[in-house]
N, C-alpha and C positions, 0 to 999 in steps of 0.2 A: 246660441245653441240652447235647446231645452235642457233643464236640469237632468243630471244623470245619477242613477243609483250606482254606488260602488259595489262591485261584485267580488266574490272570492278570486276570480280570475284576474281582476284588476290588481288586487293586493299582491298576488303572486308575481304579476308582471312588474309591479313597482320594485319588488325585491330583486328580480332579475336585472332590472335597470341599474340598481345600485351596485350589484356585483359586476356587471359588465363594465361599468365605468372605472373600476379599479385598474383595468388594463391601460387606461388612458393617462394615469398619473405618472407620466414618464419623468417628470422633474424630481420625484422623490420615491424611487422604487423601494418596496419592501425588501429586506435582505433575505430573499429566498433563492437566490441564484449563486452559482459558484463564483461569480465575478465579485460578489460583495466581500466575502472572506475566502480563505483557502490558501494553501501553500503554493509556491510557484515551481514550475519546472523551467529552469533557466538554460537557455542555449548559449553557453559561454563561448563556444567556438563555432565558426562557420565552416563546415566541411563540404567539400565537393565530392560527391559519390560517383562511383563507376559501377557498371554492370558487367559481370563476367558470366556468360551462359555456359552451362555444362549440359550433359545429356538430360539430367532430370531436375536441375536446379538453376536458378538465376541468382548468382552471388552478388550482393551489394556491398561495396567496401569503399574506403577512401585511401589516398596515397600512402598514408602512414603505415598501413597494414600490408603493403605490397609484398614484403618478404614472406609473410606467413600465409597470405590468402591463397596462394597456389596450393599449399599443403591442405588448407581447409577444404578446397574444392575436391581434392583427391579423397580426403576423409569422408566427405558427404556422399560421394559416389559409391564408396565402399560400403557405407552404412545402408545406402539405398538397396544395393544388391543383396545384402544380408536380410533386410526387413522385407523386401519384396518376396523373397523365398519363404520366410516365416509366415507372413500374412497371406501369401499366394495372391498378391494384389499389386497392380501397377497404377501409377499416376496417369491421368489423361492429358496432363500438360505439366510444364515445368512449374515448380513451386519457388517462391521467393525465400532467400536465405540472407538475412541482413546481419552483418558482422560489425561489431565495434571493437576498437583496439584495446579497451580496458573497461573496467566496471564504472568508473566515474563518467566516461563517455556514454556508456550504455544507459546510465541514469538520466541522461539528457534527451533520450530518444522521444520523438513525438509519435512513434508507431503505437505506443501504449499510453493511454490517458492515466493520469494519477501518478503518485510517487512510486518509485521502485526501490525496495529495500535491499540491503546488502546480501540478504540470504537468497535473493532471486538470481540464479545463475543463467537463466534464459527463459524465454516465453514463446509459446506457440499459440497463435490466435486463429480463429476460424473465419473471420470476415473476409480477409484477403489471403488466407492460408499462409501467413507469414511465420517464419521462424526467426526470432530476434534474439541475439545473444552477444556477449562480449568474449573476447579471447581471455583465457585464464592465464595465470602466471606460468603454467607448465603445459606443454603439448599434451601430456597425459590427461590432465584435467579437461582441457579443451575438447579432446576427442571423446571423453566420457560424457560431458555435458551435451555435445553435439549429438551423440547417439541417443541420449535420453530425449532431447527435443524432437528428433526426427521420428522417434516412436510416436510421439503425439501427432506429428504430421500425418502419419499413416492412420492413426486412430480417427482423426478428423475426416480424412478422405474416405475412409470406409463408412463412417457414420453418416456422411452426407449422401451416400447412395440411397436410392429409393427403398431398397430392400431392408435397409437398417433403420429407417424411420427418421433420418435427418440428424443434424448436428445437435439438436436439442436433447436427443436421447443420450448423447455423450455427457452433456452438462448435468443431466439428471443422475448420472452414475456416481457412486461413491468415489471419493478421491483416492482411496486405497486401491481401487481397481485400476484406475487410470495411471496413477503415479507408480504404484507397485509394479505394474506391467512394464512401464518405461524403465524403471530401475533394473528389473530382472533382465530384460532383453538387451540392455546396454552394458551390464556388468556381470551378469550371471550369478552363480551361487557362491563364488569365492569373495566373501565380503565380511571381514572381521568386524566392521563398524556396526552393521545390522545385527550380526551375531551377538555383539555386546548388548544391544538393546533387548534382544530376546532373553539373554541370560539374566538381565536385570529383573525381568518379570518372573523367571523361574526361581530366582533367589528369593523373591518376595511372595511366591505362590499366587501371583495375580495373572490370570489367564483370560483376557477379554475375548468374547465371541466376536465373530465378524459383524454381527448386528451392533454390538457395543462400540466396536471400532468405527463403524459407520456413523453412529449417533453422537459420540463424544469426541470433541476435538482434542482432548488431552492425549489421545492415542495418535502418535505421529504417523500420518498416512503413508509417507515414503518408506519408513522402516518396517512397519507392520505389513504394509502392502507388499513390499519386496519379499518379506519372509513368507507370506502365504502363497504368493504367485510362484516362488521358488519351490515351495512344497508341491504345488500342483504340477509344475514341470518335472520335478524329480520323481513324483509318484505315478503320474498318468502320462508322462511324455510331454515334450514341448508343444506338440500339435494341439494338445488339450488346452493350452493357454489361449491360443487364438480362437479355438472353438468356443471356449467359455466367454471370451470377449464378444464375439459376434452374437452369441445367444443372449448375452446380457443386454445388448443393444435392442434386441427384439422384445424380450420378456422381462427385463429387470434382472439384477444380479442374483436375487434369491431364487427366482424361477430358473435362471441359467444353472445354478448349482444343482437344483433338483433334476433338471433335464439332462445335464451332462454327466453328473456323478451319482445320480440315483440316491441322494440323501439330502436331508435338511441342513440348513446352515449351521445349526447348533451341533449337529453330529460331526460335520466335517471340521468345524472349529475345534472340537474336542480331539479329533484324530490328529490335527495339525499340532496342537499343543503337546499331545502325547509324544509325537515325533521329536519336538523340540526338547522336551524333558529327557527323552531317551538319549538324544545326541549330546546334550550339554551337561546334564547332572553329574555323570561320572568325571567329566573333565574339570568340574568345579571343586572336586574333592581336594582338600588341602589348601584351597585358596582362602583369602581373607575377605570378610565383609568390608564394603567400602568404609564403614565407620570404624573399622579396626585396622585399616591400612594406614599406619602412622597415626598422628594426632589430628583430630578434626579441628580446623581453624575457622572455616567459613561455611555456613550452612543456613538453611531456613530457620532452624531452631536457635541458631547463634545470632540471629539478627540480620543475616545477609539474605540474598535472593535465592530463588530456586536454581538459577543458572549462574554459576560463579566460575569464570574461566580466565584464561590467559594470565595466570599469576606471575608477578614479577617482584622478587625479593630485592630489597635494598642490599648493597654490598656488605653492609655491616650486620644484616640479618634482623634489624630492629623493626622494619616496616615492610608492608607488602601492598602493592597496588594490584588490583584485579578488576575485571570487567563483569558487570552483573546487571540484570534487569530488576534489581531490588525495588526500584520505584514503579515497576509494572509497565511503564510506557515506553521505555527506551533503554538501550544498553549504555551505561555510563561507567566512567572510571571512578573507583573508590580507593581510599587510603585506609589501611587498618594497621593496628598495632599487633605485631606478631606475638608478643608476650601475653597479651590479654585477649586478643581477638576482637577488641573494640574497633568499630568502624569510626574513624575520626572525622572524615569529611568526604564529600562527593566532589570530584573534579568534573563538573557537569559539562556535557557537550554544548548545552545551550547557554553557556556563560556569556557568549557573544552572539549577536544576531547574524554574524557573517561566517559562522562555522556550521556546515550542514550536517556533520556527523563525525563519529570516530570509527576508524576501521577496526572491527573487532573480531570478525570471524576467522581471519587468517593472519592476524598480526597481534603482537603484544608490545608492551612498553619496555624501555631500557633506562636504568638509573645511571646518573653520573657517578664517577668513582667516589665522590664525597657524600653520596646519599642525599643530596639536596635537591636535585632536579630530575625530571623524568622526560624522556623523549618518547613520543608516540605519534601515530599517523592519524591525521584528520583529513576531512574532505572540505574544501573551500574553493570557491571560484572555478568549479568544474574539474578540479584535479585533486589528487592527494597531495598533502603538504606535510612537512615535518613540524610538529608542534613541540615546544619546550615549555614546561610548566614548573613553577616553583611549588614544590610539593607541600611545604608547610602552609603557605598562604593560599594555594590553589590558583594563583594568578598565572594566566598564560603570558609568558614573557616574549615569546617569539613564534612567528609562523614563517617557515622557510619553504619557498617554492623552488624546486629544482627544475630548471629549464629543460624542456624536452622529455620529461618523464611524467606521464599522466597518472601513473599508479605507483604507489610505494608500499613496502611491507617491512615489518620486523627490523626497526632500527637497533643498532648495537653500539653502545658508547665505548670508545677505546679506553684502555686502562689509564692513559695519561690525561684523559678528559678533553683532548683537542679535536677529536674526529668522531664521526659516526658512520659506521658501515650499514648499508641497507640494500634491499632488493628494489630495483626499479624496472618498470615495464615501458618499453618503447616499441610501438607497433605490435604489441601482443607478445613480445619476446622478453623474457626476464634475464637480467644480468645483475652483477654486484657492482655497487658504486661506493665511493668513499667521499664523504662531505667534510671539508675542513671548517670547523666552527670559527676559527680565527680569521681566515682569509676569504671564506665563501667559495673556495675552489672545489670543483667536483672532478673526481678521477674515476674513470670506468675501469673496473678490475677484470671483468670477463666480457667476452663478446662472441656469443654463439647461440644456437637454438636451444641448448640444454637449459633445464630448469635450475636456477641458482637461488636458493631460498634459505631463510633462517640462519643467517650468519652469526657467528659468535667468536670473540677474540680469545687468543691465548693470553695467559697472564703477562707475558713479556711484550705483547703487542706486535710480535713479528709475523704472525700468521692468523688466518681465519679458518674455522671449520664451518662447513655449511652443508645443506642438503641439496642433492642433485640427482639427475637421472642418467648419470654417466656410466652406468653399469652395462654389462654385456647384453641386456635385453632391449637396449635402445638403438634403433636404426632409423634415421630420418629419411632414408631412401625408401624403406619399407613401411615407414610410419608405424613402428612398434616402439613401445615405451616401457622400460623396465621399472621396477620398484625404486623408491627413493633410497639412495645410499649415502654414505658419508664421504665428503670431499674436503681436501685441505688446500688452501691457497697461500703461497709464500708472497708476502707483500712486497718483497724486494724484487723478485724475479717474475712474479705473477704466474709461476708454474702451479699447475693443479694436479694433485694426486688423489686418487679415489680408492676406497676400500669397501668391500661387501663383507659384513659380519655374519648376518643370517640370510642365506640365499632365499630368494622368493618372498622376502618380508620387507616391510617398510622400516626405515631408519630416519627418525625426525627429531627435531629439538636438541641438537647436539650442543653441549656446554662443557668446556674444559673444567676440571677440578682445580682446587687452589694451588696444586703443585705444578700444573701444566703437563704432567706425565700421564694423566688419566682423562677419560672422557665419559661424561654421562650422555645418554640418549634414550629415546623411547622407541621400542620395537615390539612386534607382535608375531614372533616365529611360531607360536603355538595357538595363535588366534586371540590371545589375551594381551592387549597392549600394556606394557609395563615399563618401568624405568630400569635401565641397565647401566653398569659401569664397566669400562674396559681399560686395562693398562695398555698403553700404546706400545710399550717396549716388547712385551712377551705375549700380548693378547689375552691375558687372564681376564675372565669374564665373571662378573657378579650380578645377580639379579637383586634389585633393590626392593621392588614391590611385587606382590602376588595377589592382585585384586581379583575378586571373583567376576567383576564386570570389566573394568579396565581403566587405565590412566589415559584420558582423552580430552580433547577440546570439542567444539561444536561439530567439526568435521573430522574425518580420519586423519587429516594432515595438519589440523590446527595446533598451534603451540599449546602445550599442556603442562609444562614443567619449568621450574626456575631453580637457581642455585645461588646461595650467598656465600662467597668464598671466605669472607671475614668470620663467619660463624660455622662454616662447613654444614650448612643447613639446606635441606631440600624442601620445595613446595610444589605440589602437583594437584591437578584437578582430577577427580575420580567420578566416574559416571554412577549415579545413584537415583533411583526412583524418577526416571525420565528427566533428570536434571544433573547438576554437577556440584559437588562439594570440593573444597580445597583443604588438603591435609598437609601437614609438615612432618619431617622426620630428619634425624641425623643419620647419615649414611652408615656410620659405624654400627648403629643399632639394628640395621635391617639387612645388610648385604649377605647374600648367600651365593657361594661359588656354584657356577653352572657350567655345563658343557655347551659348546656352540652347536646349534642345530644345523645339520647339513643342508637341509632344504625344507623350509617351513611351508612352502606353497601347497603341499598336499595334506597338511595337518588337519584333522577333523574339526578342530576348534575354529578354523577359519571359514569352514563351509556351512552353508545354510541347510537345514534338514530338508529331506531325509538323508541319513548318512550314506545310504547306498541307493542311488537313483536306479529306476528301472529302465534299462536300455541306455543307448548312447544319447547324450544330450545334443540336440541341434544347436542350442545356444552356445554351449561350451565349444562345440566344433567350429563355429564361425569366429568365435573370439580367439581361438588358437590359430586360425587360418588368416594370415595377414594379406594373402595374395589375391584371393577371390574378390573381384570387384575393384581392385586397386589398379588404376591406370598409371601409365608412365608419367614421370615428373615433367615431361614437356608437352603433355596433351592439353592442359589448361594453364595458360600463362596470362599474366596481366597485359601483355601486348594485344591480346584478343578482346580486351574490355572496351566497352563503348561508354560514352558519357551518360550519366543518369538521365532518364526520361521523366520529367516532373509532371506529366499529364495527369489530369484527374480521372479517376475511375469510380464507378458506382460502388458504394459500400452497402447501402441498404435502401430499400423502398418500402414505405408503409403500405399496408394492404389498402388499395383504393376502395372507397365506399361511395355509392351513389344510390339515392332513393328519393321518394317523395318527401317534401318538407311542408306539412300542413300548418295552417294557422288554426286558431281555436274554432273557426266557424266555417270550415268546409272548403276554403280555397287552398290550392296547392302550388308549390314551387318545387325546385330541385335542391336537395341537400346532399352533402358528402364532402370528401376531401382526400388528400393524400400528401405524403411528404417523401423526400429523398435526400440522402447525404452522399457526397462525393469527397474523395481525398486522393492525394498522390500516394505512392508506395511508402514513402518515409513518413507520412503523416504531417509533413510541414505545411501543407496547404489543404484547406478543406472548404467545402461549399455545401450549404444546406438550403433547400427550397421547399416551400409548402404552399399548397393550394386548397382553398376551402370554398364551398358553395352552401348558402343557407337561404334559399328562396329564389329570387329572380336575378336578373343581370346585375342590378345594383348591389347585390349581396355576394358577389364573387370577390374573394380576398386572396392575396398572394404575399408571401414574404420570402426574402432571400438574404443570406449572410455569408460573406467570404472572410476567412481568417487565414492569415499568413504567420506562421511561427518558426520560420526557418532560421531567423536571426534572433539575437537577444531582444531587439526591438520587435515586439509582436504588434501586429496591426490588423484591423478588420474593417469591413464596410458592410452596411446593411441597408436594405430598401424594403419598404412595405406599402401595401395598399390594402387596408383592413377596415371593412365596414362592421360596425357593431349595431345590431338591431334590437331595439327594445319596444315592447308593446304595452299599451294601457287599454283595458276593455271596460266599457260601461254600457248601461242600458238607458235608452231614452223612451220613457213611457208615453210621451205625447205622440210620437210617430211610430211607436211600437217597433223600434229598430235597435239593434246592437250597434254600438259605435266603437270601432277599433282604430286607435291612433298608433301609428308606427313611426317611432322616432329613430332616425338612423344617424349615427356619427361615423364619418369616414375619416380615417387617419392615413394620410400619405406622408411618407417620411424617407429621408436619407440620412443615415447617421454613421459615424466613424468612431473607432476606438484605437488608441495606441497605449500599450503597456510596456513599461521598462522595469523588469525585475532587478532589484538591487542585490538580492540574494534569494535563497529558498524561502525566506519568511517576510521579506519586505518588497514592496513594489510601488511604482508611481503609475497612475492612470490618467490619460488625457481622453476626453470624450467631446464630441461635437455633433451637431446635426441640424437639419432643417425639417420642420414638421408643419403640416397643414391639417387643421381640423375643419371639416365642412359638415353641414347639418342639413338634414332633409326630414320634413314632417309631412306625412300624408294621413288622410282620414278615410276610412271606409265605413259606410252606413249600410248595414245588412238588415233589410226589412223582412220581417217574418210574419207568417200567419199565426192563427191561434194554436196551430199544432206544432209551432216551432220550426217550420220549414221556411228556408230563405227563398223569397220570390223576387227580390230586387236588390241589386248592389250598386251603390253610388260611390265613386272615388273622387277625391279632390286633394290638391296640395295646399298646405297652409304655410304662409311665410313664417320664417323662424330666424335663428341667429345668423349673423354674417359670419363668414369663415374666419378662423383664427390662424394667423401665420406666425410662427415662432422660429427663432434661431437660438441655439444654445451651445455653450462651451463649458466644460468642467474640468477640474483637476482634483485628484484624490491621492492621498498617501495611505497605504494599506499595510498592515502588519498582522501576521498570524503564525505563531509558533505553538499553537494549542494542540492537544491530543484529545481526540474524540472517543468517548466510550460508546456503549451500546445505544444510548438515547440522547446524549448531550456531551459537550466538551467537559473534560475533567481535570485538565492541567494546562498551565501556560497562560497566554494572553492573546487577545485580538483587539485591534483598533482600526478605525477608519476615520480619517479627517478629510472632508471634501467640501468643495464649493462649486456651484454651477450657476452661471448667469444665463438668463433667458430674456431675449429682447424680440420686439416685433409688435404685434397687436397689443400685447401686455409685456410689461418689463418688471422682472423680479429676480431675486437670487435665492438659491436653495443651499442651505448650510447643513452639513452632516458632521456630527461629532459623536462617535460611538466607541466606547472603551469597555472591555470586558476582561476580567481576571479570574482565574480558576486556581484556588489554593488546594494543593494536595501534597502530602508528605510521603507518598508511596503506599498509603492504605486505600481502602475503598471509599473513604469519606471525602467529599469535595465541598468547599465553600466557594460559591460563585457570586460575583458582584458585577453589576453593569451600571454605567451611566450613559444615557443616550439623549441627544437633542437632534430633532429634525425640524427645520424651520424654513418658511418662505418669507422673504423680506422684500419690500418694495411695493409695486402696484398689485396687491393681492385682492383689492376690492372687486376687480373684474373677473376673478376666478370662480365666483360662486355660481355662475350659470355655465351654460355651454358644456356640461359634462365634467367640469373640474370641481372637485369637492375637497373640503378641508380634511385633515387627518382626523381619525376617530380614535380617541384615547382608549376606548373600551375594547379595541381589538386585542385578542389574547397575546398577540406578539408584543404589545406594550405592557399590559397588565391584566390581571384576572379579577373577576367579580363585577365587571361593568359591561359585559358583552351585550350586543344588540338583542340577542334572543332572551336575555334575562330580564328585559324591561317589559312591563305590562302598562302601557300608557293608556289612560291617565292615572291609573290606580297607584302607580309607583311615584307619582309626582306631588310636590309641595309647591303649588303656584305662588309666584311672587309678583311684584309690580312690573318687573322687566321680562318675565318669562313664565309661560304656563307650566314649564317643566324644567327647572334649573338643573336637576339631577342629570337630565339628558342633554340639555343644550351645552353645558360646560365641558362636555367631552369632545366637542368639535372645535377645531381651530387650525390655522395654518402653521402653528408652531407648537411643538410638544416637547416636554422635558420629562424624562423618566429615570428613576433609580430603582434597581431591583437587587435583591439578595436571596440566594437559595442555598439551603443545605441539602446536598444530594447524597443519597444512600442507595447503592445497588442492592436490591433484594435478591434477585436471581441473576445468574450470569455464569461465568466460568469460575473455577475453583479459586483463582488468584484475585478475582474481582467480582465479588458477590457474596452475600451471606449464605446463599444456597447454590450449590453447583447444579444449575439447570440452564444450560445454554440455549435451549430450544425456544424460550420465550423470555428474553432478558427484560427485567422490570426494574424501574428506579422509583424510589419514594423520595419526595422532596417536601421540605417545609419552606415556605416562601414569605417574603414581604415585598409588596410592590407599592410604589408611590409615583404619581405623575401629575402634570398640570398641562392644560391646553389653553392657548391664547393666540391672539394676533392683534394687528393694529386697530381693528374695529372693536374687539372685545378683549381689553387688557385683563391680566390676571391680578388677583388679590392674594398677596403672599401672606396668608394667615392660616393657622391650623384651626379648623372648626369642623364639627360634624353636621351642623345645621345651617350654616351661612349659605344663602342662596346665590352668592356671587361666584365668580370663577376662582375657586380656591383649589389648592392641591387635594387630590383624592388618593386614598390608600386602601390597600386590602392585605389581609394575611390569610394563610391557610395551608393546605397540603394538597399535593397532587401525586398521581401515579402515572408514570410514562411507561409504555410497553412497546417494545420493538417487535413488530409482527413480520416474521419471516425475512427480516432485513430489508423490506420494501416500504414499510410505513411505520411512522412513530405516532402512536395514539396516546393522548394525554387526557386523563380525567382529573378534574380538580374540584375542591370544595373550599370556597373562599368566603371570607367575611368582608364585605365592602363597607368601610368605616364611614363614608360619606353618603350612605343610603340607610339611615338609622331605622327606617320602618321596614326594611326588606329582610334583614337577618341573613342567614347563610345562603350562599348561592352555589348551585352545582353547574358544571359546564364541561366542555371538552374542546380539544383542538387537535389538528392533524399536522403537527410540525415538531421537529426536534427541539430540545431545550436550547435556549440561547447561549 
């Protein structure tokens, strides 16, 4: 061939060739996928689901739930009738309603990708219109959560209609609109917990506008959203709520406010807060500030977290265990000294890799009578378990699994130290159980549909007091559920007696006083949850606290109070500044005699403003009407259920694209592609297929992957036929022709994956596959006239490499208990140890050893360290051709300051006897070793994690030191520190970088590095598009 001049097009094509071949390095993938690291969702149990069709829903359940599921079907139909009238909207077909027996089972669902936190009571998703939720410990809570989620089902269905602009319009709506509406339509205006949140802001004279609530995540969308939507319903009528929602879908929430209410968002925000102030300010007169309600023990300023809840005093009153997000990343147990408030130690949930978490929202710990041990509820192996920890050492002494009970709550240690009473859930129905610590025997104390919660022992150990819904407002035939009241169980006869102290009000957290003749509990008859004491003999009532906000846990029914009989000391969590502080008090110093309120249900302190709604409330009407929409209890029975249909259904199809695919000199092919995903209703089985075209028939590619996650052993199969086309363009002046060489690598493969999660943070992976790389090289000569017009095209095929056939098998052990910040991991550790053997045309092994540790003591600063080795061992000599390339140490994934684009060859080179550019050549090799260290500082973020509270563009400043070396059998490394040695020595860089999270979709890093082994270069600027390692 005549000599060819390299053109700009040729240099561009060469770069494309290098990028395209990255996809072919299957034996050592860069860790850019979720399979490399990430926590596991473990399917601990294999459940056989059934389908129960109702008029408007298909209820999915398993046998364990059979007793409760018929009631759930009736509840769902009643909610449908209510909401179809409110929204004036009907479904076009049945919607799926997937029910799990308890929250640990729900956390294992495959219907939702990613981890599910304890605070998630249910999920409604738009792809398959599924409502997914667990049964709560009380029918009352299950009905409320079900109503909330079914509001979302209606919202999605309305949004998907053509007139509303599609489901994307709902995703663009502020969370306070969507969640606030669901809260209001499912619970109405009688909600003391939301009233408490609003009073907290009135107390501090902080009145955020709707725009501020939209922009700043520190304003809890559920509570403020319910407050505002209740205001709309009470002021303009409940029809205005759904009118506002439909208008917001079409024109945005701000436009909808102006259209529906003829005012701007700041004006209606001011009117709302004026109504809140008018309603609550007079009621707060005579109440105490949270910091003056007893003695403050645990708060942010005291060294604790912002959320300090579930206090548990030791019996002698010397110590307290509480739950807090003090370390910012998770709720943990902490031990503090009551006398000084000093936090002594953290009883961390990640002290072992096989504990997935602590149950913290609706449960607290219980001390042994000798104040040495603590019983609390943990999640492990897919169920709740009873954990026993030695408080002084922090060592977990025992994990007790109670057979048949998937969820546990609120352990209570007996006065003699031999037994623990607790709430257990079986099939979504809660009962009281007694666990014998000496024999391991379990005794069931109650057996009915009533809620049985928060048990506490009498001092003589003869009876339990607990919370239940056994009052007159509960009727399981009519599916009505009264407020929580106080119940007493005689442990000898198992007889239960109940009493209502404040009609229409909650009674939670009951604890006997040290005499056994009186009882402490938390109630809210006037809308302010406070601690009360009652003499059981004569009913004498004393109010212990008078907080302007309230004594409360995370939810309205969470434990919030503890008592130390040995010191006659109280500890309680008080709501303050969108968080919780823990105060202590001696009852004798605070008790005030009070009269029993006849009926607190109508007290204005319980109701959300406005105080006097205009007209009759449609929402209040249907909440008081249990019969409309309620079918008889024999209409939907489990006998009608059919076995689950696991067939795959279309989830999503990418927008197909087809068009001309030109080459640089006028010839055309076809380009385009599409992809689709399928899965079954439970998400246990999924299938993805993709098709691409980029030129002619030879350039048609297809991929497919099937994944089965039904059982603990997850497995998948993949197949591909993928051509990768690269071009080199030159000009032959002798024949006055452009020469286009098209080099095509076609990858045909079949591969498999088997993964076995040992826990939520550890797993084993097995991989294997057969892969064939075939090569095709063709040349086109395009002869042109002096005007640049093509007048002749000649094509020919050129012999090239023989095909490469490879069979591979690999094993990896992966661990990840890290917590990820806005741009990079900030606490915990990650590791991956793997080996893969490849045989066939070439024979080699790929070794992976990757360990990362993130040191963070609860503040914003993180020290991150990493050690990484990737290496191919064996017959690597044959890898240099055929599209296989060595690792490039200058990739920013490994280290900074040596990137491809930072080199200006030959000007950045110092030629030696063995290499024209050793600075460049020593960065390539089939084995690399890297060590990195970073000091990470969040500049902007949220108030708790960032120097500046600006969550819209989270930014992280890092100071880094990178060091690495590249080598292989052909080019061994020289283990010597030098800046000028031309051999393959370790290279290093130091510098600073700025990582920016752009709208949660992209991490952009800019860095300024000094590469120590490029002495003539100086400082180097660069960027990358990847999260921090």
